[in-house]
C-alpha positions as CSV (number, residue, x, y, z in Angstrom):
1,Q,-62.6,-17.4,7.2
2,V,-61.2,-19.7,4.6
3,Q,-58.2,-22.0,4.9
4,L,-56.4,-23.1,1.8
5,V,-54.1,-26.0,1.4
6,E,-52.1,-26.6,-1.8
7,S,-50.7,-29.9,-2.9
8,G,-49.2,-31.5,-6.0
9,G,-46.0,-29.7,-6.3
10,G,-42.7,-31.5,-7.0
11,L,-39.8,-31.9,-9.3
12,V,-40.4,-32.5,-13.0
13,T,-38.3,-32.4,-16.2
14,A,-38.9,-29.8,-18.8
15,G,-41.9,-30.7,-21.0
16,G,-43.5,-32.6,-18.3
17,S,-46.8,-32.0,-16.4
18,L,-48.1,-31.5,-12.9
19,R,-51.5,-30.8,-11.4
20,L,-51.7,-28.7,-8.4
21,S,-54.7,-28.8,-6.1
22,C,-56.0,-26.4,-3.5
23,A,-58.5,-27.6,-1.0
24,A,-60.6,-25.0,0.8
25,S,-62.2,-25.3,4.1
26,G,-65.7,-23.9,4.9
27,R,-69.1,-24.0,3.3
28,T,-68.9,-20.9,1.2
29,F,-66.4,-21.9,-1.4
30,T,-68.8,-20.6,-4.1
31,S,-68.5,-17.1,-2.6
32,Y,-64.9,-16.8,-3.9
33,A,-63.1,-16.3,-7.1
34,M,-59.9,-18.3,-6.9
35,G,-56.5,-17.6,-8.2
36,W,-53.1,-19.2,-8.6
37,F,-50.0,-17.2,-8.1
38,R,-46.3,-18.0,-8.1
39,Q,-43.1,-16.5,-6.8
40,A,-39.7,-17.4,-8.1
41,P,-36.5,-16.7,-6.1
42,G,-35.6,-13.0,-6.3
43,K,-38.8,-12.1,-8.2
44,E,-42.1,-10.6,-7.2
45,R,-45.2,-12.7,-6.8
46,E,-47.2,-12.8,-10.0
47,I,-50.6,-14.0,-10.9
48,V,-50.8,-17.2,-13.0
49,A,-54.5,-17.8,-13.4
50,R,-57.9,-16.9,-12.0
51,I,-61.3,-18.5,-12.1
52,S,-64.7,-17.1,-11.2
53,W,-66.9,-18.7,-8.6
54,D,-68.9,-20.6,-11.1
55,G,-66.0,-21.5,-13.3
56,L,-67.4,-19.7,-16.3
57,Y,-64.7,-17.0,-16.5
58,T,-60.9,-17.6,-16.5
59,Y,-57.9,-15.5,-16.8
60,Y,-54.3,-16.5,-17.6
61,A,-51.0,-14.8,-17.6
62,D,-49.5,-14.6,-21.1
63,S,-46.6,-16.7,-19.9
64,V,-48.8,-19.7,-19.2
65,K,-51.6,-19.3,-21.8
66,G,-52.1,-22.4,-23.7
67,R,-50.1,-24.5,-21.3
68,F,-51.9,-24.2,-18.0
69,T,-55.5,-24.7,-17.2
70,I,-57.4,-23.6,-14.1
71,S,-60.5,-25.4,-13.0
72,R,-62.6,-25.9,-9.9
73,D,-64.9,-28.5,-8.4
74,N,-67.3,-26.7,-6.1
75,A,-68.7,-29.9,-4.8
76,K,-65.2,-30.8,-3.5
77,N,-64.2,-27.2,-2.5
78,T,-61.1,-27.6,-4.6
79,V,-59.4,-25.6,-7.3
80,Y,-56.9,-27.1,-9.7
81,L,-54.0,-25.9,-11.9
82,Q,-53.1,-28.3,-14.6
83,M,-49.6,-27.4,-15.9
84,N,-48.4,-28.9,-19.2
85,S,-45.3,-28.4,-21.2
86,L,-43.5,-27.1,-18.2
87,K,-40.4,-25.0,-18.6
88,P,-37.5,-24.3,-16.2
89,E,-38.8,-20.7,-15.9
90,D,-42.0,-22.1,-14.4
91,T,-40.0,-23.0,-11.3
92,A,-41.5,-21.2,-8.3
93,V,-43.5,-21.6,-5.2
94,Y,-47.2,-21.7,-6.3
95,Y,-49.9,-20.3,-4.1
96,C,-53.6,-20.4,-4.3
97,A,-55.7,-17.5,-3.1
98,A,-59.4,-16.7,-2.6
99,A,-61.0,-13.4,-3.5
100,I,-64.4,-12.5,-2.1
101,G,-67.0,-12.3,-4.9
102,N,-65.5,-10.5,-7.8
103,R,-63.1,-8.4,-5.9
104,V,-59.7,-7.9,-7.4
105,E,-57.8,-8.3,-4.1
106,Y,-57.3,-11.7,-2.5
107,A,-58.4,-12.1,1.1
108,Y,-57.0,-15.6,1.9
109,W,-53.8,-17.4,0.9
110,G,-52.4,-20.9,1.1
111,Q,-49.0,-21.8,2.3
112,G,-47.6,-22.6,-1.1
113,T,-46.2,-25.6,-2.9
114,Q,-42.8,-25.8,-4.6
115,V,-42.7,-26.6,-8.3
116,T,-39.2,-27.2,-9.7
117,V,-38.7,-27.8,-13.5
118,S,-35.3,-29.2,-14.5
119,S,-33.8,-28.6,-17.9
């Protein structure tokens, strides 16, 4: 069982930056690939980024490539999402999630943190 707690969301003007953090409980953080997802009002949840357990492999949605960076600190059981050059269309609730090993599906989810980008 893994519990995930996101933080770092807030209100920012377009062009600004935010860094989201996701702290994981438990001693087996390195057993999980981690992902960031987002869901905007009236839209389906979409993946934003994913990082392998060792941080060597990352994936980004086309919409955030070049602006967002996912990273992890396994010593702190934390995964981050650095978001730069934010746009109003990045407004959403952001969730972190954990996938066991290299599985595609995510087994554990955080409660989400709101990111609002004003124009």
